[in-house]
VEXLO-302997 format. One record per residue (C-alpha): residue number from 1; y, z, x. Coordinates in steps of 0.25 Angstrom, whole numbers, plus 5000, padded with zeros to 4 digits. Example, Ala and Ser with C-alpha at 12.3 -4.5 7.8 and 13.67 -1.06 7.14 Angstrom:
<pt n="1" Y="4982" Z="5031" X="5049"/>
<pt n="2" Y="4996" Z="5029" X="5055"/>
***
This chain:
<pt n="1" Y="5469" Z="5457" X="5650"/>
<pt n="2" Y="5470" Z="5470" X="5655"/>
<pt n="3" Y="5458" Z="5478" X="5651"/>
<pt n="4" Y="5466" Z="5490" X="5646"/>
<pt n="5" Y="5476" Z="5482" X="5637"/>
<pt n="6" Y="5474" Z="5487" X="5624"/>
<pt n="7" Y="5470" Z="5474" X="5615"/>
<pt n="8" Y="5480" Z="5472" X="5603"/>
<pt n="9" Y="5476" Z="5480" X="5590"/>
<pt n="10" Y="5474" Z="5466" X="5582"/>
<pt n="11" Y="5468" Z="5472" X="5571"/>
<pt n="12" Y="5479" Z="5482" X="5568"/>
<pt n="13" Y="5488" Z="5471" X="5566"/>
<pt n="14" Y="5481" Z="5464" X="5554"/>
<pt n="15" Y="5486" Z="5465" X="5539"/>
<pt n="16" Y="5480" Z="5475" X="5530"/>
<pt n="17" Y="5479" Z="5464" X="5519"/>
<pt n="18" Y="5470" Z="5457" X="5529"/>
<pt n="19" Y="5462" Z="5470" X="5534"/>
<pt n="20" Y="5458" Z="5472" X="5519"/>
<pt n="21" Y="5453" Z="5459" X="5517"/>
<pt n="22" Y="5446" Z="5460" X="5529"/>
<pt n="23" Y="5441" Z="5474" X="5526"/>
<pt n="24" Y="5436" Z="5471" X="5511"/>
<pt n="25" Y="5426" Z="5459" X="5515"/>
<pt n="26" Y="5420" Z="5470" X="5526"/>
<pt n="27" Y="5407" Z="5478" X="5521"/>
<pt n="28" Y="5416" Z="5492" X="5516"/>
<pt n="29" Y="5406" Z="5499" X="5528"/>
<pt n="30" Y="5412" Z="5486" X="5537"/>
<pt n="31" Y="5425" Z="5491" X="5533"/>
<pt n="32" Y="5426" Z="5505" X="5535"/>
<pt n="33" Y="5422" Z="5501" X="5550"/>
<pt n="34" Y="5434" Z="5495" X="5553"/>
<pt n="35" Y="5442" Z="5508" X="5553"/>
<pt n="36" Y="5437" Z="5510" X="5567"/>
<pt n="37" Y="5444" Z="5496" X="5573"/>
<pt n="38" Y="5456" Z="5504" X="5574"/>
<pt n="39" Y="5466" Z="5514" X="5570"/>
<pt n="40" Y="5474" Z="5503" X="5559"/>
<pt n="41" Y="5460" Z="5502" X="5553"/>
<pt n="42" Y="5455" Z="5515" X="5552"/>
<pt n="43" Y="5460" Z="5515" X="5536"/>
<pt n="44" Y="5460" Z="5498" X="5531"/>
<pt n="45" Y="5447" Z="5501" X="5523"/>
<pt n="46" Y="5453" Z="5513" X="5516"/>
<pt n="47" Y="5463" Z="5504" X="5509"/>
<pt n="48" Y="5450" Z="5493" X="5504"/>
<pt n="49" Y="5453" Z="5489" X="5490"/>
<pt n="50" Y="5438" Z="5486" X="5489"/>
<pt n="51" Y="5425" Z="5495" X="5493"/>
<pt n="52" Y="5410" Z="5490" X="5493"/>
<pt n="53" Y="5401" Z="5502" X="5495"/>
<pt n="54" Y="5388" Z="5492" X="5496"/>
<pt n="55" Y="5376" Z="5489" X="5504"/>
<pt n="56" Y="5382" Z="5486" X="5516"/>
<pt n="57" Y="5389" Z="5498" X="5516"/>
<pt n="58" Y="5379" Z="5507" X="5514"/>
<pt n="59" Y="5370" Z="5498" X="5524"/>
<pt n="60" Y="5368" Z="5507" X="5537"/>
<pt n="61" Y="5354" Z="5515" X="5536"/>
<pt n="62" Y="5359" Z="5528" X="5535"/>
<pt n="63" Y="5366" Z="5525" X="5523"/>
<pt n="64" Y="5352" Z="5518" X="5517"/>
<pt n="65" Y="5345" Z="5534" X="5513"/>
<pt n="66" Y="5352" Z="5529" X="5499"/>
<pt n="67" Y="5339" Z="5521" X="5495"/>
<pt n="68" Y="5332" Z="5533" X="5494"/>
<pt n="69" Y="5342" Z="5542" X="5488"/>
<pt n="70" Y="5345" Z="5550" X="5501"/>
<pt n="71" Y="5354" Z="5560" X="5500"/>
<pt n="72" Y="5364" Z="5555" X="5513"/>
<pt n="73" Y="5365" Z="5543" X="5505"/>
<pt n="74" Y="5374" Z="5551" X="5494"/>
<pt n="75" Y="5379" Z="5559" X="5506"/>
<pt n="76" Y="5383" Z="5544" X="5515"/>
<pt n="77" Y="5389" Z="5538" X="5501"/>
<pt n="78" Y="5397" Z="5551" X="5497"/>
<pt n="79" Y="5402" Z="5550" X="5511"/>
<pt n="80" Y="5408" Z="5536" X="5509"/>
<pt n="81" Y="5412" Z="5538" X="5497"/>
<pt n="82" Y="5421" Z="5551" X="5502"/>
<pt n="83" Y="5427" Z="5541" X="5512"/>
<pt n="84" Y="5431" Z="5530" X="5505"/>
<pt n="85" Y="5438" Z="5540" X="5493"/>
<pt n="86" Y="5445" Z="5547" X="5504"/>
<pt n="87" Y="5449" Z="5536" X="5514"/>
<pt n="88" Y="5453" Z="5523" X="5504"/>
<pt n="89" Y="5466" Z="5521" X="5501"/>
<pt n="90" Y="5471" Z="5512" X="5492"/>
<pt n="91" Y="5465" Z="5507" X="5478"/>
<pt n="92" Y="5451" Z="5502" X="5478"/>
<pt n="93" Y="5450" Z="5490" X="5467"/>
<pt n="94" Y="5435" Z="5488" X="5470"/>
<pt n="95" Y="5424" Z="5497" X="5473"/>
<pt n="96" Y="5410" Z="5493" X="5475"/>
<pt n="97" Y="5399" Z="5503" X="5476"/>
<pt n="98" Y="5383" Z="5497" X="5479"/>
<pt n="99" Y="5374" Z="5509" X="5478"/>
<pt n="100" Y="5363" Z="5504" X="5466"/>
<pt n="101" Y="5352" Z="5506" X="5478"/>
<pt n="102" Y="5354" Z="5521" X="5477"/>
<pt n="103" Y="5345" Z="5529" X="5473"/>
<pt n="104" Y="5354" Z="5543" X="5473"/>
<pt n="105" Y="5367" Z="5542" X="5465"/>
<pt n="106" Y="5379" Z="5545" X="5476"/>
<pt n="107" Y="5390" Z="5552" X="5468"/>
<pt n="108" Y="5401" Z="5540" X="5467"/>
<pt n="109" Y="5411" Z="5549" X="5456"/>
<pt n="110" Y="5421" Z="5551" X="5467"/>
<pt n="111" Y="5419" Z="5537" X="5471"/>
<pt n="112" Y="5425" Z="5532" X="5458"/>
<pt n="113" Y="5435" Z="5542" X="5456"/>
<pt n="114" Y="5441" Z="5537" X="5468"/>
<pt n="115" Y="5440" Z="5522" X="5464"/>
<pt n="116" Y="5445" Z="5526" X="5450"/>
<pt n="117" Y="5458" Z="5533" X="5456"/>
<pt n="118" Y="5460" Z="5520" X="5466"/>
<pt n="119" Y="5460" Z="5510" X="5454"/>
<pt n="120" Y="5447" Z="5504" X="5456"/>
<pt n="121" Y="5448" Z="5490" X="5448"/>
<pt n="122" Y="5433" Z="5485" X="5452"/>
<pt n="123" Y="5421" Z="5493" X="5455"/>
<pt n="124" Y="5407" Z="5491" X="5457"/>
<pt n="125" Y="5396" Z="5501" X="5456"/>
<pt n="126" Y="5383" Z="5497" X="5459"/>
<pt n="127" Y="5373" Z="5511" X="5458"/>
<pt n="128" Y="5360" Z="5515" X="5457"/>
<pt n="129" Y="5353" Z="5515" X="5443"/>
<pt n="130" Y="5358" Z="5525" X="5434"/>
<pt n="131" Y="5370" Z="5529" X="5442"/>
<pt n="132" Y="5379" Z="5538" X="5432"/>
<pt n="133" Y="5393" Z="5534" X="5434"/>
<pt n="134" Y="5401" Z="5547" X="5436"/>
<pt n="135" Y="5413" Z="5547" X="5427"/>
<pt n="136" Y="5425" Z="5543" X="5436"/>
<pt n="137" Y="5420" Z="5527" X="5434"/>
<pt n="138" Y="5424" Z="5528" X="5420"/>
<pt n="139" Y="5439" Z="5531" X="5426"/>
<pt n="140" Y="5439" Z="5517" X="5433"/>
<pt n="141" Y="5447" Z="5512" X="5423"/>
<pt n="142" Y="5454" Z="5502" X="5432"/>
<pt n="143" Y="5442" Z="5495" X="5435"/>
<pt n="144" Y="5442" Z="5477" X="5431"/>
<pt n="145" Y="5427" Z="5476" X="5437"/>
<pt n="146" Y="5417" Z="5484" X="5435"/>
<pt n="147" Y="5402" Z="5482" X="5441"/>
<pt n="148" Y="5391" Z="5493" X="5438"/>
<pt n="149" Y="5376" Z="5493" X="5441"/>
<pt n="150" Y="5366" Z="5504" X="5440"/>
<pt n="151" Y="5373" Z="5514" X="5432"/>
<pt n="152" Y="5374" Z="5524" X="5420"/>
<pt n="153" Y="5387" Z="5522" X="5413"/>
<pt n="154" Y="5390" Z="5537" X="5404"/>
<pt n="155" Y="5405" Z="5535" X="5402"/>
<pt n="156" Y="5414" Z="5548" X="5399"/>
<pt n="157" Y="5417" Z="5550" X="5384"/>
<pt n="158" Y="5431" Z="5545" X="5385"/>
<pt n="159" Y="5429" Z="5533" X="5394"/>
<pt n="160" Y="5437" Z="5521" X="5387"/>
<pt n="161" Y="5432" Z="5510" X="5397"/>
<pt n="162" Y="5436" Z="5501" X="5408"/>
<pt n="163" Y="5447" Z="5494" X="5400"/>
<pt n="164" Y="5450" Z="5485" X="5414"/>
<pt n="165" Y="5438" Z="5479" X="5415"/>
<pt n="166" Y="5438" Z="5463" X="5418"/>
<pt n="167" Y="5422" Z="5462" X="5425"/>
<pt n="168" Y="5410" Z="5475" X="5420"/>
<pt n="169" Y="5396" Z="5474" X="5425"/>
<pt n="170" Y="5387" Z="5482" X="5422"/>
<pt n="171" Y="5373" Z="5480" X="5430"/>
<pt n="172" Y="5362" Z="5491" X="5424"/>
<pt n="173" Y="5371" Z="5500" X="5420"/>
<pt n="174" Y="5366" Z="5510" X="5409"/>
<pt n="175" Y="5377" Z="5509" X="5397"/>
<pt n="176" Y="5375" Z="5513" X="5383"/>
<pt n="177" Y="5379" Z="5500" X="5374"/>
<pt n="178" Y="5390" Z="5507" X="5370"/>
<pt n="179" Y="5397" Z="5513" X="5382"/>
<pt n="180" Y="5395" Z="5496" X="5386"/>
<pt n="181" Y="5401" Z="5492" X="5375"/>
<pt n="182" Y="5412" Z="5498" X="5377"/>
<pt n="183" Y="5414" Z="5496" X="5390"/>
<pt n="184" Y="5416" Z="5481" X="5389"/>
<pt n="185" Y="5423" Z="5484" X="5374"/>
<pt n="186" Y="5434" Z="5491" X="5382"/>
<pt n="187" Y="5434" Z="5482" X="5394"/>
<pt n="188" Y="5447" Z="5472" X="5384"/>
<pt n="189" Y="5449" Z="5463" X="5399"/>
<pt n="190" Y="5434" Z="5462" X="5403"/>
<pt n="191" Y="5429" Z="5449" X="5407"/>
<pt n="192" Y="5417" Z="5448" X="5415"/>
<pt n="193" Y="5404" Z="5457" X="5409"/>
<pt n="194" Y="5393" Z="5458" X="5416"/>
<pt n="195" Y="5382" Z="5469" X="5410"/>
<pt n="196" Y="5366" Z="5468" X="5415"/>
<pt n="197" Y="5359" Z="5478" X="5407"/>
<pt n="198" Y="5344" Z="5479" X="5407"/>
<pt n="199" Y="5346" Z="5493" X="5401"/>
<pt n="200" Y="5345" Z="5488" X="5386"/>
<pt n="201" Y="5358" Z="5494" X="5379"/>
<pt n="202" Y="5355" Z="5502" X="5366"/>
<pt n="203" Y="5364" Z="5495" X="5356"/>
<pt n="204" Y="5373" Z="5480" X="5355"/>
<pt n="205" Y="5384" Z="5479" X="5364"/>
<pt n="206" Y="5394" Z="5470" X="5360"/>
<pt n="207" Y="5404" Z="5466" X="5370"/>
<pt n="208" Y="5419" Z="5462" X="5365"/>
<pt n="209" Y="5426" Z="5457" X="5378"/>
<pt n="210" Y="5438" Z="5449" X="5373"/>
<pt n="211" Y="5442" Z="5445" X="5386"/>
<pt n="212" Y="5426" Z="5445" X="5391"/>
<pt n="213" Y="5424" Z="5431" X="5401"/>
<pt n="214" Y="5411" Z="5433" X="5407"/>
<pt n="215" Y="5399" Z="5441" X="5401"/>
<pt n="216" Y="5384" Z="5442" X="5410"/>
<pt n="217" Y="5375" Z="5450" X="5402"/>
<pt n="218" Y="5360" Z="5452" X="5405"/>
<pt n="219" Y="5352" Z="5464" X="5396"/>
<pt n="220" Y="5347" Z="5463" X="5382"/>
<pt n="221" Y="5354" Z="5454" X="5375"/>
<pt n="222" Y="5352" Z="5458" X="5363"/>
<pt n="223" Y="5362" Z="5472" X="5367"/>
<pt n="224" Y="5375" Z="5464" X="5368"/>
<pt n="225" Y="5384" Z="5454" X="5358"/>
<pt n="226" Y="5397" Z="5447" X="5363"/>
<pt n="227" Y="5404" Z="5454" X="5352"/>
<pt n="228" Y="5419" Z="5447" X="5358"/>
<pt n="229" Y="5420" Z="5439" X="5369"/>
<pt n="230" Y="5427" Z="5427" X="5367"/>
<pt n="231" Y="5431" Z="5423" X="5380"/>
<pt n="232" Y="5418" Z="5424" X="5387"/>
<pt n="233" Y="5415" Z="5413" X="5395"/>
<pt n="234" Y="5403" Z="5415" X="5404"/>
<pt n="235" Y="5391" Z="5423" X="5397"/>
<pt n="236" Y="5378" Z="5427" X="5404"/>
<pt n="237" Y="5364" Z="5433" X="5396"/>
<pt n="238" Y="5351" Z="5439" X="5401"/>
<pt n="239" Y="5343" Z="5446" X="5394"/>
<pt n="240" Y="5336" Z="5457" X="5399"/>
<pt n="241" Y="5328" Z="5470" X="5396"/>
<pt n="242" Y="5317" Z="5479" X="5404"/>
<pt n="243" Y="5309" Z="5478" X="5393"/>
<pt n="244" Y="5311" Z="5462" X="5392"/>
<pt n="245" Y="5312" Z="5462" X="5376"/>
<pt n="246" Y="5314" Z="5449" X="5371"/>
<pt n="247" Y="5327" Z="5445" X="5366"/>
<pt n="248" Y="5329" Z="5440" X="5353"/>
<pt n="249" Y="5335" Z="5426" X="5357"/>
<pt n="250" Y="5337" Z="5420" X="5344"/>
<pt n="251" Y="5344" Z="5431" X="5337"/>
<pt n="252" Y="5354" Z="5431" X="5350"/>
<pt n="253" Y="5354" Z="5416" X="5349"/>
<pt n="254" Y="5358" Z="5416" X="5333"/>
<pt n="255" Y="5366" Z="5428" X="5334"/>
<pt n="256" Y="5381" Z="5428" X="5336"/>
<pt n="257" Y="5381" Z="5432" X="5348"/>
<pt n="258" Y="5389" Z="5420" X="5356"/>
<pt n="259" Y="5399" Z="5421" X="5343"/>
<pt n="260" Y="5411" Z="5427" X="5351"/>
<pt n="261" Y="5408" Z="5418" X="5364"/>
<pt n="262" Y="5417" Z="5407" X="5362"/>
<pt n="263" Y="5422" Z="5405" X="5376"/>
<pt n="264" Y="5409" Z="5405" X="5381"/>
<pt n="265" Y="5407" Z="5396" X="5393"/>
<pt n="266" Y="5395" Z="5400" X="5401"/>
<pt n="267" Y="5382" Z="5404" X="5395"/>
<pt n="268" Y="5369" Z="5410" X="5403"/>
<pt n="269" Y="5360" Z="5413" X="5398"/>
<pt n="270" Y="5345" Z="5420" X="5403"/>
<pt n="271" Y="5333" Z="5414" X="5398"/>
<pt n="272" Y="5328" Z="5429" X="5392"/>
<pt n="273" Y="5340" Z="5426" X="5384"/>
<pt n="274" Y="5336" Z="5411" X="5378"/>
<pt n="275" Y="5322" Z="5409" X="5379"/>
<pt n="276" Y="5313" Z="5420" X="5370"/>
<pt n="277" Y="5305" Z="5416" X="5361"/>
<pt n="278" Y="5313" Z="5418" X="5348"/>
<pt n="279" Y="5313" Z="5405" X="5338"/>
<pt n="280" Y="5327" Z="5399" X="5343"/>
<pt n="281" Y="5336" Z="5391" X="5332"/>
<pt n="282" Y="5338" Z="5377" X="5333"/>
<pt n="283" Y="5354" Z="5379" X="5331"/>
<pt n="284" Y="5360" Z="5391" X="5337"/>
<pt n="285" Y="5373" Z="5397" X="5329"/>
<pt n="286" Y="5383" Z="5394" X="5339"/>
<pt n="287" Y="5389" Z="5384" X="5349"/>
<pt n="288" Y="5396" Z="5390" X="5361"/>
<pt n="289" Y="5405" Z="5376" X="5363"/>
<pt n="290" Y="5413" Z="5385" X="5375"/>
<pt n="291" Y="5399" Z="5384" X="5384"/>
<pt n="292" Y="5399" Z="5377" X="5396"/>
<pt n="293" Y="5389" Z="5382" X="5406"/>
<pt n="294" Y="5376" Z="5386" X="5401"/>
<pt n="295" Y="5365" Z="5393" X="5409"/>
<pt n="296" Y="5353" Z="5398" X="5404"/>
<pt n="297" Y="5337" Z="5402" X="5408"/>
<pt n="298" Y="5327" Z="5393" X="5402"/>
<pt n="299" Y="5312" Z="5397" X="5401"/>
<pt n="300" Y="5305" Z="5383" X="5399"/>
<pt n="301" Y="5293" Z="5388" X="5400"/>
<pt n="302" Y="5293" Z="5394" X="5387"/>
<pt n="303" Y="5294" Z="5390" X="5373"/>
<pt n="304" Y="5309" Z="5396" X="5370"/>
<pt n="305" Y="5317" Z="5383" X="5376"/>
<pt n="306" Y="5323" Z="5380" X="5363"/>
<pt n="307" Y="5331" Z="5393" X="5364"/>
<pt n="308" Y="5339" Z="5388" X="5376"/>
<pt n="309" Y="5341" Z="5372" X="5370"/>
<pt n="310" Y="5344" Z="5378" X="5359"/>
<pt n="311" Y="5356" Z="5385" X="5368"/>
<pt n="312" Y="5361" Z="5375" X="5376"/>
<pt n="313" Y="5363" Z="5367" X="5361"/>
<pt n="314" Y="5374" Z="5378" X="5360"/>
<pt n="315" Y="5382" Z="5373" X="5370"/>
<pt n="316" Y="5388" Z="5360" X="5367"/>
<pt n="317" Y="5400" Z="5359" X="5377"/>
<pt n="318" Y="5388" Z="5365" X="5389"/>
<pt n="319" Y="5392" Z="5358" X="5402"/>
<pt n="320" Y="5382" Z="5366" X="5411"/>
<pt n="321" Y="5368" Z="5369" X="5410"/>
<pt n="322" Y="5359" Z="5377" X="5420"/>
<pt n="323" Y="5346" Z="5382" X="5417"/>
<pt n="324" Y="5338" Z="5393" X="5425"/>
<pt n="325" Y="5323" Z="5389" X="5423"/>
<pt n="326" Y="5314" Z="5398" X="5420"/>
<pt n="327" Y="5298" Z="5396" X="5421"/>
<pt n="328" Y="5284" Z="5403" X="5425"/>
<pt n="329" Y="5280" Z="5390" X="5429"/>
<pt n="330" Y="5269" Z="5387" X="5418"/>
<pt n="331" Y="5264" Z="5375" X="5422"/>
<pt n="332" Y="5262" Z="5363" X="5412"/>
<pt n="333" Y="5271" Z="5368" X="5401"/>
<pt n="334" Y="5271" Z="5360" X="5390"/>
<pt n="335" Y="5284" Z="5350" X="5387"/>
<pt n="336" Y="5292" Z="5357" X="5375"/>
<pt n="337" Y="5297" Z="5348" X="5361"/>
<pt n="338" Y="5309" Z="5355" X="5363"/>
<pt n="339" Y="5313" Z="5350" X="5375"/>
<pt n="340" Y="5313" Z="5335" X="5369"/>
<pt n="341" Y="5324" Z="5327" X="5372"/>
<pt n="342" Y="5321" Z="5325" X="5357"/>
<pt n="343" Y="5323" Z="5338" X="5350"/>
<pt n="344" Y="5338" Z="5337" X="5353"/>
<pt n="345" Y="5343" Z="5325" X="5348"/>
<pt n="346" Y="5356" Z="5328" X="5345"/>
<pt n="347" Y="5360" Z="5336" X="5356"/>
<pt n="348" Y="5367" Z="5332" X="5366"/>
<pt n="349" Y="5376" Z="5339" X="5379"/>
<pt n="350" Y="5390" Z="5331" X="5380"/>
<pt n="351" Y="5395" Z="5340" X="5390"/>
<pt n="352" Y="5385" Z="5347" X="5399"/>
<pt n="353" Y="5387" Z="5342" X="5412"/>
<pt n="354" Y="5377" Z="5349" X="5422"/>
<pt n="355" Y="5365" Z="5354" X="5421"/>
<pt n="356" Y="5357" Z="5366" X="5430"/>
<pt n="357" Y="5341" Z="5367" X="5429"/>
<pt n="358" Y="5338" Z="5380" X="5437"/>
<pt n="359" Y="5322" Z="5381" X="5443"/>
<pt n="360" Y="5317" Z="5370" X="5437"/>
<pt n="361" Y="5303" Z="5369" X="5438"/>
<pt n="362" Y="5302" Z="5356" X="5432"/>
<pt n="363" Y="5293" Z="5358" X="5422"/>
<pt n="364" Y="5291" Z="5350" X="5411"/>
<pt n="365" Y="5300" Z="5359" X="5400"/>
<pt n="366" Y="5310" Z="5359" X="5411"/>
<pt n="367" Y="5310" Z="5344" X="5413"/>
<pt n="368" Y="5310" Z="5342" X="5398"/>
<pt n="369" Y="5323" Z="5351" X="5398"/>
<pt n="370" Y="5330" Z="5342" X="5408"/>
<pt n="371" Y="5327" Z="5330" X="5403"/>
<pt n="372" Y="5332" Z="5338" X="5388"/>
<pt n="373" Y="5345" Z="5341" X="5395"/>
<pt n="374" Y="5347" Z="5328" X="5401"/>
<pt n="375" Y="5343" Z="5319" X="5389"/>
<pt n="376" Y="5355" Z="5330" X="5382"/>
<pt n="377" Y="5366" Z="5330" X="5391"/>
<pt n="378" Y="5375" Z="5318" X="5389"/>
<pt n="379" Y="5386" Z="5323" X="5400"/>
<pt n="380" Y="5377" Z="5327" X="5411"/>
<pt n="381" Y="5380" Z="5325" X="5426"/>
<pt n="382" Y="5372" Z="5334" X="5433"/>
<pt n="383" Y="5356" Z="5342" X="5431"/>
<pt n="384" Y="5352" Z="5352" X="5442"/>
<pt n="385" Y="5338" Z="5355" X="5444"/>
<pt n="386" Y="5336" Z="5366" X="5452"/>
<pt n="387" Y="5320" Z="5365" X="5456"/>
<pt n="388" Y="5312" Z="5377" X="5455"/>
<pt n="389" Y="5309" Z="5382" X="5471"/>
<pt n="390" Y="5296" Z="5382" X="5469"/>
<pt n="391" Y="5294" Z="5367" X="5464"/>
<pt n="392" Y="5288" Z="5359" X="5476"/>
<pt n="393" Y="5295" Z="5345" X="5479"/>
<pt n="394" Y="5284" Z="5336" X="5472"/>
<pt n="395" Y="5288" Z="5343" X="5458"/>
<pt n="396" Y="5304" Z="5338" X="5462"/>
<pt n="397" Y="5302" Z="5325" X="5466"/>
<pt n="398" Y="5294" Z="5324" X="5453"/>
<pt n="399" Y="5305" Z="5330" X="5445"/>
<pt n="400" Y="5315" Z="5319" X="5451"/>
<pt n="401" Y="5307" Z="5309" X="5447"/>
<pt n="402" Y="5306" Z="5315" X="5431"/>
<pt n="403" Y="5320" Z="5318" X="5431"/>
<pt n="404" Y="5325" Z="5304" X="5435"/>
<pt n="405" Y="5316" Z="5300" X="5420"/>
<pt n="406" Y="5324" Z="5310" X="5410"/>
<pt n="407" Y="5336" Z="5301" X="5403"/>
<pt n="408" Y="5351" Z="5308" X="5405"/>
<pt n="409" Y="5359" Z="5307" X="5393"/>
<pt n="410" Y="5371" Z="5307" X="5403"/>
<pt n="411" Y="5371" Z="5296" X="5414"/>
<pt n="412" Y="5381" Z="5305" X="5423"/>
<pt n="413" Y="5368" Z="5313" X="5424"/>
<pt n="414" Y="5364" Z="5316" X="5439"/>
<pt n="415" Y="5350" Z="5327" X="5439"/>
<pt n="416" Y="5348" Z="5336" X="5453"/>
<pt n="417" Y="5337" Z="5342" X="5458"/>
<pt n="418" Y="5343" Z="5354" X="5467"/>
<pt n="419" Y="5332" Z="5359" X="5476"/>
<pt n="420" Y="5334" Z="5372" X="5485"/>
***
């Protein structure tokens, strides 16, 4: 080929929808850089419906001043946002901003007004701690999915909520109990809710969400009430307070907390919810007949094992049980009478098919629990035991020998040791 002959412009013939798919799979900085490929490509990035400004966008050394709160970082941020606002054309359906490690508070008011005008539907904001959201945030009324981290919510008096939200995630957000309850209650279409709030809420919040299917809560369990969640299928509860105040689990389990959870199928409970020292009644006031999948964290080094055992009995149609072992490696912990098979003469799980034990250190009590579960599960197909990574090979070999001696209520049951 004659070197002077121009090469065919293949890039110009690529369909726009294909170009958009390619650019959306690139880091946003790289997508913008494609504007140098040709004249036709100069404005392709300007019509992308999904924009992400994360660590990849700020990674060059000249942008790292944000870690120290350098004024140049704020200036660079403002310039980048101005270029997006002035050059972008078309709708923006999803926008992600990740600046949670910044020590400065860059202005995002104009950015949020821009997103509001473009009818933003999916918004992810990972912001510096105690970042006060500007008034423009509360004008994004077309939101369907919202993720907020580290910010402070102080809405204007006339704010009625985001009534189109399908999913809501709040991580370490500073918000009043009244506002949080109102925000959730006004989202009549809400299907997924994630709340991770270490700061204790001042009052109990009632969760009224008739369409809610999934709820993940980390915080002070005493501050929430599942008032109306008839379609809730997945529930995860982790009790956490900065002051480590113990949770009254006995009162919690004998209350009407689960009363409206008639469709609950998947339940995950952190050990701080189920392993505190109050006396647990042998019979709890509820049976969750729909629960098929149960995950728990158990502290077998303590004597409060009666609590999780009482809970397990509340799920007669359980099919899958996963137990995360929590322990402090105390040696020679004595056996417990409550873990003997004879302590459960009338308890049989007729539907439990799979059991998984994670981080097992095969202590005396853990072996008791394994023996008990094998004896109680008449339909068991498989039990998977993942030993703790610090266990030696000799201990694992001895464990296999002991497991072979246990009686199984199910003739089909197989036991597997899953080694990392």
